[in-house]
C-alpha positions in Angstrom: 122.8 -96.6 19.1 120.6 -93.7 20.1 122.7 -91.3 18.0 122.6 -93.6 15.0 118.8 -93.5 15.1 118.9 -89.7 15.3 120.9 -89.6 12.0 117.9 -91.0 10.2 117.5 -93.4 7.3 117.0 -90.9 4.5 118.9 -87.9 3.2 117.5 -84.4 3.9 119.4 -82.6 1.1 118.0 -82.5 -2.4 121.1 -81.4 -4.3 123.6 -84.2 -5.1 126.7 -82.3 -3.8 124.9 -81.6 -0.5 123.8 -85.2 -0.2 127.5 -86.3 -0.6 128.5 -83.8 2.1 125.7 -85.1 4.4 126.9 -88.7 3.9 130.5 -87.6 4.7 129.3 -85.9 7.9 127.3 -89.1 9.0 130.3 -91.3 8.3 132.6 -88.9 10.4 130.1 -89.0 13.3 129.8 -92.8 13.2 133.6 -93.2 13.0 133.9 -91.0 16.1 131.4 -93.1 18.1 133.3 -96.2 17.0 136.6 -94.7 18.1 135.1 -93.9 21.5 134.0 -97.5 22.0 137.4 -99.0 21.3 139.4 -99.6 24.5 142.9 -98.2 24.9 145.3 -100.8 26.3 148.6 -100.0 27.9 151.3 -102.5 28.9 151.8 -102.8 32.7 155.1 -103.4 34.2 
């Protein structure tokens, strides 16, 4: 959650294309943190 707060609520870029790129980077970061939180299960036996 700490990293989500560091991403901020508003966009820093002014140009539309750069705003789109910034949103894609934020989504990639959030997806990575989500992937780290998902447990990996392996069958035993």
